[in-house]
Backbone as CSV, one residue per row, in Angstrom:
resi,resn,N_x,N_y,N_z,CA_x,CA_y,CA_z,C_x,C_y,C_z
1,MET,51.616,241.233,244.183,50.547,241.631,244.248,49.752,242.706,244.942
2,SER,49.357,243.678,244.850,49.148,244.399,245.510,47.901,244.163,246.829
3,ALA,47.952,244.963,248.023,46.797,244.526,248.993,45.623,245.560,248.324
4,VAL,44.525,245.062,248.662,43.019,245.276,248.039,42.378,245.480,249.343
5,PRO,41.270,246.432,248.877,40.149,246.700,250.059,39.018,245.755,249.687
6,VAL,38.255,245.202,250.542,37.499,244.114,250.019,36.194,244.951,249.393
7,PRO,35.811,244.861,248.361,34.895,245.597,247.358,33.510,245.308,248.191
8,GLU,32.612,246.346,247.742,31.467,246.303,248.123,30.255,245.534,247.419
9,GLY,30.002,245.438,246.113,29.884,244.353,245.260,30.483,243.296,244.750
10,ARG,29.970,242.382,244.974,30.606,240.935,244.678,29.812,240.107,243.407
11,PRO,30.821,239.459,242.697,30.212,238.862,241.531,29.104,237.811,241.690
12,ALA,28.178,237.525,240.498,27.891,236.164,241.035,28.923,235.411,240.701
13,SER,28.388,234.011,241.195,29.078,232.466,241.541,30.133,232.480,240.294
14,VAL,31.271,233.104,240.228,32.154,232.732,239.111,33.533,231.948,239.701
15,SER,33.731,231.013,238.821,35.176,230.205,239.401,36.365,230.423,238.349
16,ILE,36.994,230.379,238.881,38.711,230.494,238.695,39.676,229.424,238.962
17,LEU,40.026,228.875,237.563,40.999,228.515,237.920,42.588,228.591,237.901
18,LEU,43.217,228.832,238.667,44.417,229.227,238.995,45.698,228.423,238.488
19,VAL,46.477,228.375,238.160,47.504,227.461,237.657,48.755,228.306,237.875
20,GLU,49.667,227.938,238.728,50.762,228.565,239.388,51.444,227.926,240.038
21,ASP,52.650,227.445,239.566,53.864,226.675,240.203,54.622,227.266,241.803
22,ASP,54.560,228.787,241.750,54.962,229.377,242.992,53.978,229.568,243.935
23,GLU,54.263,229.078,245.127,53.135,228.697,246.116,53.006,230.129,246.803
24,VAL,53.891,230.876,246.855,53.697,232.247,247.542,52.656,232.974,246.315
25,ILE,52.843,232.969,245.289,52.183,233.958,244.260,50.555,233.248,244.478
26,ARG,50.829,231.968,243.892,49.450,231.207,243.804,48.435,231.599,245.049
27,ARG,48.911,231.743,246.226,48.198,231.777,247.258,47.980,233.534,247.604
28,SER,48.781,234.206,247.280,48.519,235.666,247.316,47.233,236.274,245.951
29,VAL,47.311,235.540,245.094,46.739,235.963,243.717,45.077,235.431,244.165
30,ALA,44.843,233.856,244.518,43.484,233.100,245.288,43.259,234.351,246.175
31,LEU,43.990,234.419,247.366,43.407,235.611,248.149,42.842,236.758,247.795
32,ALA,43.725,237.571,246.860,43.361,238.400,246.208,41.835,238.207,245.584
33,LEU,41.775,237.359,244.912,40.528,237.351,243.927,39.227,237.114,244.563
34,GLU,39.405,236.342,245.714,38.493,235.600,246.778,37.881,236.640,247.371
35,ARG,38.813,237.872,247.789,38.378,239.309,248.239,37.180,239.902,247.355
36,TYR,37.613,239.784,246.222,36.537,240.282,245.139,35.243,239.279,244.936
37,GLY,35.444,238.602,245.737,34.116,237.467,245.435,34.209,236.473,244.975
38,TYR,35.516,236.027,244.234,35.492,235.027,243.355,35.857,233.517,243.581
39,GLN,35.539,232.478,243.309,35.374,231.339,243.829,36.944,230.543,243.221
40,VAL,38.151,230.264,243.822,39.335,229.916,243.540,39.862,228.623,243.548
41,ALA,39.883,228.073,242.165,40.602,226.386,242.586,42.003,226.623,242.087
42,THR,42.826,225.739,242.237,44.322,226.244,242.336,44.782,224.780,242.039
43,ALA,46.119,225.015,240.978,46.848,223.767,240.946,48.351,224.247,240.483
44,GLY,49.282,223.389,240.836,50.370,223.483,240.686,51.105,222.988,239.798
45,ASP,50.918,222.663,239.019,51.461,222.438,237.653,50.814,221.876,236.791
46,GLY,51.182,222.121,235.491,50.452,222.120,234.273,49.442,220.665,233.934
47,LEU,50.103,219.542,234.713,49.125,218.336,234.620,48.145,218.119,235.159
48,THR,48.525,218.726,236.637,47.154,219.052,237.456,46.313,219.935,237.320
49,GLY,46.510,220.918,236.655,45.939,222.084,235.838,44.737,221.680,234.912
50,LEU,45.195,220.660,234.078,44.506,219.942,233.295,43.801,219.302,233.503
51,GLU,43.680,218.211,234.581,42.836,217.396,235.313,41.962,218.136,235.828
52,ARG,41.996,219.169,236.674,41.040,220.001,237.124,40.222,220.946,236.630
53,PHE,40.718,221.309,235.348,40.224,221.406,234.395,38.745,220.693,233.761
54,ARG,39.707,219.487,233.018,38.734,218.661,232.615,37.470,218.172,233.987
55,GLU,37.693,218.261,234.834,36.196,218.154,235.995,35.394,219.049,236.127
56,GLY,35.475,220.077,235.225,34.290,221.284,234.575,34.048,222.093,236.173
57,GLY,33.274,223.076,235.192,32.668,224.168,236.222,33.667,225.509,236.523
58,HIS,34.578,225.364,235.846,35.319,226.457,235.760,34.821,227.707,234.749
59,ASP,34.856,229.166,234.881,34.508,230.146,233.987,35.733,230.728,233.295
60,VAL,36.626,230.621,234.061,38.024,231.285,233.501,39.076,230.562,234.169
61,LEU,40.224,230.442,233.166,41.398,229.778,233.615,42.629,231.069,233.788
62,LEU,43.288,231.229,234.629,44.419,231.672,234.636,45.899,231.131,234.885
63,LEU,46.642,231.438,233.750,47.646,229.981,233.474,49.259,230.930,233.725
64,ASP,49.977,230.401,234.796,51.383,230.894,234.267,51.732,230.358,232.735
65,VAL,52.752,231.016,232.383,53.708,230.556,231.351,54.708,229.615,231.750
66,MET,55.354,229.508,232.881,56.182,228.609,233.340,55.456,227.527,234.338
67,LEU,55.315,226.279,233.692,54.781,225.417,234.537,55.666,223.915,234.814
68,PRO,55.859,223.270,235.591,56.423,222.271,235.558,55.388,220.930,234.704
69,HIS,56.062,220.049,234.033,55.359,218.848,233.600,54.806,219.301,232.208
70,LEU,53.610,220.356,232.418,53.015,220.682,231.225,53.047,222.283,231.170
71,ASP,53.563,223.165,230.439,53.647,224.556,230.285,52.508,225.186,230.378
72,GLY,52.176,226.437,230.406,51.074,227.102,230.181,50.681,226.968,228.774
73,VAL,51.724,227.408,228.086,51.221,227.431,226.756,50.679,225.919,225.863
74,GLY,51.197,225.006,226.425,50.796,223.570,226.395,49.311,223.473,227.065
75,LEU,49.309,223.852,228.227,47.845,223.607,228.658,46.944,224.168,228.096
76,CYS,47.389,225.556,227.349,46.474,226.441,226.811,46.038,225.785,225.598
77,ARG,46.913,224.937,224.840,46.567,224.330,223.396,45.600,222.861,223.867
78,ARG,45.725,222.402,224.857,45.094,221.151,225.184,43.773,221.868,225.744
79,VAL,43.512,222.775,226.128,42.383,223.433,226.916,41.576,223.562,225.338
80,ARG,42.071,224.344,224.666,41.424,225.085,223.232,40.989,224.192,222.403
81,GLU,41.751,222.369,222.470,41.087,221.202,221.893,39.549,221.288,221.900
82,THR,39.121,221.268,223.429,37.551,221.249,223.587,36.864,222.384,224.026
83,SER,37.557,223.257,224.296,36.945,224.248,224.974,37.272,225.707,224.386
84,THR,35.966,226.387,224.740,36.521,228.057,224.444,36.322,228.962,225.908
85,THR,36.532,228.139,227.233,36.615,229.095,227.970,37.853,229.875,228.021
86,PRO,37.363,231.297,228.551,38.539,232.205,228.822,39.543,231.609,229.327
87,VAL,40.759,232.098,228.689,42.225,232.153,229.207,42.860,233.406,229.672
88,LEU,43.282,233.712,230.607,44.258,234.415,230.572,45.571,233.997,230.986
89,MET,46.237,234.465,230.479,47.966,234.144,230.675,48.772,234.790,231.699
90,MET,49.814,234.560,232.234,50.378,235.355,233.432,51.773,234.818,232.910
91,SER,52.683,236.307,232.474,54.303,236.198,232.262,54.596,236.793,233.195
92,ALA,55.989,236.266,234.197,56.998,236.755,234.902,57.759,237.659,234.138
93,ARG,58.059,237.322,232.745,59.217,238.425,232.313,58.380,239.308,231.086
94,GLY,57.214,239.005,230.857,56.550,239.996,229.774,57.657,239.798,228.412
95,ASP,58.094,238.671,228.283,59.139,238.498,227.109,57.899,238.582,226.014
96,ALA,58.376,238.862,224.833,57.701,238.960,223.628,57.370,237.448,223.250
97,LEU,58.305,236.532,223.069,58.151,235.035,222.504,56.895,234.608,223.588
98,ASP,57.397,234.482,224.830,56.304,233.921,226.111,54.685,234.368,225.398
99,VAL,54.649,235.836,225.431,53.519,236.257,225.000,52.862,235.891,224.013
100,VAL,53.670,235.948,222.474,53.089,235.343,221.164,52.907,233.936,221.662
101,SER,53.641,233.485,222.289,53.334,231.838,222.077,51.713,231.780,222.661
102,GLY,51.690,232.087,223.773,50.279,232.113,224.629,49.049,232.662,223.671
103,LEU,49.467,233.896,223.202,48.190,234.287,222.169,48.316,233.346,220.940
104,GLU,49.093,232.788,220.808,49.037,231.676,219.395,48.339,230.292,220.124
105,ALA,48.710,230.125,221.036,47.635,228.873,221.329,46.657,228.943,221.605
106,GLY,46.064,230.271,221.615,44.682,230.696,221.860,44.287,231.079,223.345
107,ALA,45.077,231.511,224.117,44.866,232.518,225.103,44.180,233.750,224.531
108,ASP,43.309,234.397,225.398,42.196,235.646,225.300,43.363,236.712,225.341
109,ASP,43.772,236.839,226.633,44.934,237.919,226.781,45.958,237.672,227.809
110,TYR,46.558,238.392,228.187,47.510,238.039,228.833,48.000,239.308,230.400
111,VAL,48.723,239.196,230.929,49.371,240.138,232.165,50.395,239.762,232.277
112,VAL,51.456,241.026,232.762,52.766,240.449,233.326,53.292,240.710,234.718
113,LYS,53.508,239.484,235.306,53.688,239.595,236.873,55.154,240.278,237.272
114,PRO,54.973,241.246,238.113,53.784,241.159,239.503,52.436,242.119,238.897
115,VAL,51.350,241.651,238.725,50.311,242.408,238.331,49.457,242.987,239.342
116,ASP,48.915,243.916,239.240,48.237,245.192,240.237,46.817,244.018,240.381
117,THR,46.312,244.297,241.347,44.948,243.262,242.110,43.956,243.999,241.051
118,ALA,43.828,245.372,241.080,42.917,246.033,240.263,42.759,245.418,238.881
119,VAL,44.167,245.844,238.209,44.475,245.540,236.768,44.014,243.744,236.453
120,LEU,44.597,243.072,237.131,43.677,241.555,237.083,42.660,241.382,237.007
121,VAL,41.760,242.034,238.293,40.457,241.815,237.894,39.674,242.707,237.120
122,ALA,40.201,243.356,236.252,39.322,244.368,235.470,39.631,243.465,234.413
123,ARG,40.909,242.505,234.116,40.936,242.290,232.913,40.194,240.733,232.736
124,ILE,40.188,240.105,234.305,38.901,238.909,234.372,37.587,239.549,234.113
125,ARG,36.962,240.527,234.556,35.828,241.093,234.081,35.687,241.504,232.413
126,SER,36.682,241.772,231.829,36.681,241.883,230.654,36.362,240.509,229.634
127,LEU,37.032,239.919,230.458,36.728,238.491,229.813,35.516,237.903,229.800
128,LEU,34.673,237.968,230.842,33.694,237.467,231.523,32.484,237.958,230.342
129,ARG,32.886,239.426,230.652,31.925,240.503,229.556,32.161,239.812,228.244
130,ARG,32.961,239.537,227.653,33.244,239.070,226.167,32.671,237.749,225.840
131,ALA,32.864,237.012,226.881,32.513,235.527,226.857,30.905,235.323,227.111
132,THR,30.013,236.162,227.303,28.898,236.312,227.837,28.057,237.324,227.185
133,PHE,28.596,238.112,226.193,27.838,239.579,225.450,26.415,239.016,225.047
134,GLY,26.595,237.971,224.500,25.178,237.661,223.811,24.147,238.511,222.783
135,ALA,23.109,238.343,223.425,22.056,239.101,222.941,22.191,240.382,222.366
136,VAL,22.686,241.263,223.993,22.532,242.883,223.586,23.373,243.448,222.095
137,ASP,24.566,242.536,222.354,25.656,243.267,221.348,25.296,242.598,220.218
138,ALA,24.545,241.529,219.827,23.855,240.811,218.936,22.958,241.435,217.909
139,SER,22.207,241.922,219.105,20.780,242.837,218.297,21.241,243.939,217.596
140,ALA,22.190,244.534,218.515,22.462,245.826,218.150,23.405,245.803,216.670
141,VAL,24.047,245.036,216.721,24.692,244.699,215.203,23.793,244.739,214.059
142,ALA,22.924,243.561,214.703,21.539,242.992,213.428,20.775,244.484,212.876
143,ASN,20.396,244.958,214.290,19.570,246.199,214.208,20.219,247.398,213.365
144,ALA,21.302,247.268,213.292,22.365,248.477,212.247,22.552,247.916,211.314
145,ARG,22.495,246.632,211.060,22.257,246.159,209.330,21.341,245.992,208.839
146,LYS,19.853,245.586,209.601,18.547,245.229,209.052,18.513,243.976,208.878
147,ASP,19.570,243.283,209.156,19.614,242.102,208.681,20.326,241.078,209.650
148,THR,19.854,240.046,210.061,20.287,238.898,211.027,21.493,238.399,210.613
149,VAL,21.519,237.677,209.155,22.621,237.133,208.766,23.510,238.166,207.687
150,LEU,24.599,238.193,207.864,25.438,239.086,206.992,26.198,238.456,206.345
151,VAL,26.189,238.260,204.891,27.150,237.498,203.948,28.243,238.430,202.974
152,PHE,29.042,237.569,203.166,30.326,238.275,202.793,31.083,236.815,202.010
153,GLY,31.097,237.388,201.029,31.374,236.339,199.721,30.960,234.742,200.067
154,ASP,31.895,234.058,200.669,31.416,232.336,201.166,31.154,232.743,202.745
155,LEU,31.285,233.747,203.497,30.967,233.849,204.555,30.096,234.139,205.427
156,ALA,29.393,233.741,206.095,27.850,233.833,206.435,27.764,234.043,208.190
157,VAL,27.597,235.443,208.652,27.605,235.711,209.981,26.367,235.839,210.489
158,ASP,25.360,234.900,211.711,24.693,235.491,211.789,24.626,235.881,213.166
159,THR,24.332,237.282,213.326,24.521,238.022,214.257,23.566,237.949,215.684
160,ALA,22.312,237.394,215.192,21.396,237.251,216.019,21.628,235.412,216.627
161,GLY,21.509,234.763,216.001,22.053,233.263,216.318,23.513,233.065,216.763
162,LEU,24.439,234.289,216.524,25.768,234.109,216.687,26.431,232.584,216.421
163,GLU,26.607,232.674,215.274,26.829,231.496,214.551,27.526,232.147,212.991
164,VAL,28.515,231.190,212.898,29.113,231.889,211.787,29.218,230.261,210.525
165,SER,29.411,230.499,209.499,29.736,229.408,208.422,30.331,230.114,206.991
166,ARG,30.849,229.082,206.724,31.941,229.496,205.399,31.906,228.308,204.607
167,GLY,31.347,228.569,203.606,30.998,227.467,202.498,29.841,226.645,202.658
168,GLY,29.172,227.415,203.697,28.017,226.350,204.075,28.169,225.383,205.602
169,GLU,29.730,225.872,205.589,30.389,224.780,206.523,30.266,225.810,208.131
170,PRO,29.972,225.071,209.196,30.099,225.988,210.383,31.487,226.261,211.020
171,VAL,31.936,227.410,211.384,32.932,227.605,211.655,33.082,228.068,213.282
172,ALA,33.688,227.318,214.185,33.664,227.311,215.669,34.553,228.271,216.003
173,LEU,34.343,229.382,216.540,35.284,230.569,217.083,35.202,230.605,218.566
174,ALA,36.200,231.050,219.034,36.003,231.180,220.807,35.538,232.789,220.994
175,PRO,34.910,233.164,221.960,34.243,234.526,222.244,35.089,235.288,221.379
176,THR,36.568,235.521,222.081,36.948,236.629,221.786,36.900,236.895,220.177
177,GLU,37.260,235.748,219.558,37.082,235.564,217.914,36.059,236.166,217.439
178,LEU,34.759,235.628,217.688,33.533,235.936,217.165,33.032,237.178,217.623
179,ARG,33.431,238.110,218.987,33.517,239.027,218.922,34.087,240.292,217.971
180,LEU,35.258,239.671,217.699,36.175,240.684,216.698,35.478,240.566,215.221
181,LEU,35.130,239.153,214.923,34.349,238.840,213.635,32.960,239.853,213.402
182,LEU,32.285,240.220,214.793,31.096,240.810,214.562,31.494,242.037,214.632
183,GLU,32.552,242.909,215.212,33.030,244.088,214.992,33.117,244.280,213.576
184,PHE,34.029,243.323,212.864,34.197,243.652,211.607,33.001,243.517,210.686
185,ALA,32.145,242.851,211.099,30.800,242.581,210.046,29.945,243.893,210.262
186,ALA,30.056,244.299,211.631,29.177,245.792,211.470,29.884,247.060,210.748
187,ASN,31.075,246.774,210.552,31.764,247.754,209.692,32.398,247.081,208.267
188,PRO,31.903,246.782,207.425,32.486,245.982,206.386,33.285,247.127,205.669
189,GLY,34.553,246.942,205.315,35.044,247.809,204.318,35.846,248.990,204.997
190,ILE,35.507,248.892,206.074,35.935,250.228,207.028,37.279,249.840,208.108
191,VAL,38.263,250.531,207.743,39.338,250.203,208.542,39.364,250.576,209.735
192,LEU,39.540,249.524,210.791,39.482,249.427,212.295,40.995,249.654,212.900
193,ASP,41.399,250.725,213.339,42.610,250.480,214.077,43.015,249.391,215.082
194,ARG,43.758,249.460,215.813,43.967,248.299,216.853,43.473,248.790,218.206
195,GLN,43.550,250.090,218.405,43.309,250.762,219.468,41.973,250.862,219.666
196,THR,41.054,250.840,218.858,39.493,251.150,218.529,39.276,249.810,218.586
197,LEU,39.605,248.188,218.398,39.659,247.121,218.607,39.625,246.739,219.889
198,LEU,40.896,247.243,220.519,41.258,247.060,221.960,39.701,247.591,222.781
199,ARG,39.714,248.562,222.646,38.489,249.252,223.196,36.806,248.304,223.004
200,THR,36.743,248.290,221.931,35.052,247.585,221.200,35.541,246.153,221.599
201,VAL,36.828,245.228,221.204,36.229,243.947,221.338,36.972,243.361,222.878
202,TRP,37.770,244.376,223.406,38.833,243.592,224.508,38.530,244.422,225.863
203,ASP,37.427,245.224,225.606,36.956,246.091,226.478,38.246,246.978,227.388
204,TYR,39.019,247.351,226.984,40.327,247.964,227.508,39.880,249.515,227.864
205,GLY,39.790,249.646,229.229,39.777,251.356,229.278,40.818,251.817,229.268
206,TRP,42.234,251.462,228.807,43.405,251.812,228.964,44.049,251.384,227.721
207,GLU,45.122,252.113,227.308,46.459,251.230,226.460,46.698,250.141,226.410
208,GLY,46.201,249.303,225.714,46.645,247.826,225.852,47.703,247.373,224.842
209,ASP,48.219,246.225,225.196,49.095,245.928,224.044,48.745,245.066,222.840
210,THR,48.769,245.785,221.875,48.053,245.398,220.535,48.597,244.011,219.768
211,ARG,49.611,243.655,220.381,49.808,242.284,219.998,48.565,241.368,220.067
212,VAL,47.900,241.478,221.362,46.678,240.381,221.244,45.938,240.742,220.023
213,VAL,45.602,242.019,219.528,44.905,242.019,218.120,45.472,241.203,217.103
214,ASP,46.531,241.692,216.958,47.220,241.064,215.814,47.247,239.615,215.901
215,LEU,47.479,238.793,217.213,47.385,237.345,217.014,46.016,236.736,216.916
216,CYS,45.080,237.718,217.374,43.702,237.320,217.048,43.322,237.238,215.740
217,VAL,43.442,238.337,215.167,43.602,238.523,213.636,44.017,237.138,212.725
218,GLN,44.922,237.076,213.228,45.682,235.735,212.702,44.741,234.373,212.910
219,ARG,44.504,234.385,214.138,43.714,233.191,214.424,42.602,232.842,213.705
220,LEU,41.521,234.162,213.516,40.376,234.332,212.918,40.614,234.142,211.421
221,ARG,41.788,234.469,210.756,42.168,234.441,209.319,41.814,232.882,209.320
222,LYS,43.093,232.026,209.984,43.065,230.589,209.658,41.396,230.216,209.401
223,LYS,40.242,230.769,210.242,39.088,229.959,210.336,38.302,230.278,209.225
224,ILE,38.421,231.687,208.787,37.648,232.154,207.842,37.953,232.299,206.584
225,GLY,39.378,232.109,206.432,39.983,232.632,205.176,41.075,233.816,205.260
226,ALA,42.238,233.331,204.796,43.324,234.520,205.020,43.248,235.847,204.352
227,ASP,42.531,235.426,203.414,42.111,237.049,202.308,40.995,237.823,203.008
228,ARG,40.215,237.107,203.684,39.046,237.785,204.176,39.155,238.898,205.239
229,ILE,40.161,239.016,205.827,40.448,240.265,206.472,41.745,241.157,205.982
230,GLU,41.772,242.221,205.507,42.802,242.791,205.151,43.454,243.692,206.224
231,THR,44.800,243.447,205.573,45.656,244.575,206.676,45.987,245.727,205.939
232,VAL,45.809,246.560,206.422,46.035,248.302,206.098,47.386,248.825,206.593
233,ARG,48.440,248.621,206.209,49.709,248.887,206.823,49.628,250.189,207.428
234,GLY,49.996,250.381,208.452,50.193,251.643,209.220,48.724,251.884,210.041
235,PHE,47.594,251.595,209.448,46.322,251.601,210.257,45.634,251.029,211.038
236,GLY,45.453,249.495,210.342,44.838,248.563,210.830,44.077,247.455,209.933
237,TYR,42.897,247.324,210.287,42.469,245.824,209.499,41.132,246.376,209.070
238,LYS,40.647,245.656,208.165,39.235,246.000,207.418,38.989,244.443,206.888
239,LEU,37.352,244.259,206.962,36.837,242.929,206.205,36.428,243.093,204.768
240,ARG,36.539,242.497,204.108,36.110,242.450,202.692,34.612,242.276,202.550
241,ARG,34.217,243.343,201.729,32.710,243.105,201.482,32.252,241.929,200.485
242,THR,32.970,241.733,199.516,32.738,240.285,199.204,33.742,239.292,198.884
């Protein structure tokens, strides 16, 4: 973790739960985040992390993949059973299997250790923006479409109320999944490439790993229908109009 200057502007009270078994890394990451004004609670294993998460009050979960008692992937799955709290996974190896397993479990993003503090903070800020984007982004989509409820076959997307239903039944989406669907709904029938989605949905200001897009699309398909989002090989994805 690189040394960072104390930033001039501090975020509003934001609590991060950091679950990391390496004490040195845990302390250095917590200190770096606190220098940016975040409140940081920590845990050294997965079961303790789950217990502290259930106590409530955390805005972001920062989870190591390799944890004793309950690994980060298992912890993420347990969290996703009841919560849409943003989850950022950390992998020491950046191994493809680690990354895919974490994203399939419901993580919103991942970083590879050792991670630069500025990059970590940028990812956390992006997660928070995606989790709280609300009215501004929704109204922009609604105004562009002149309707607040967009209908695609049996799928209905309320861009103002941020509600989704399929066949009249409500569909529960995590914030990143909802933002991804809103982006598709604003551009029905138009192919969106992965880098564009990284910029508009994940809010990356740099080149990111497109696996996060592919895994989130897979999760979204399971909830709204596998054939609703089409893959255009070599280009990207598009939402079917009907």
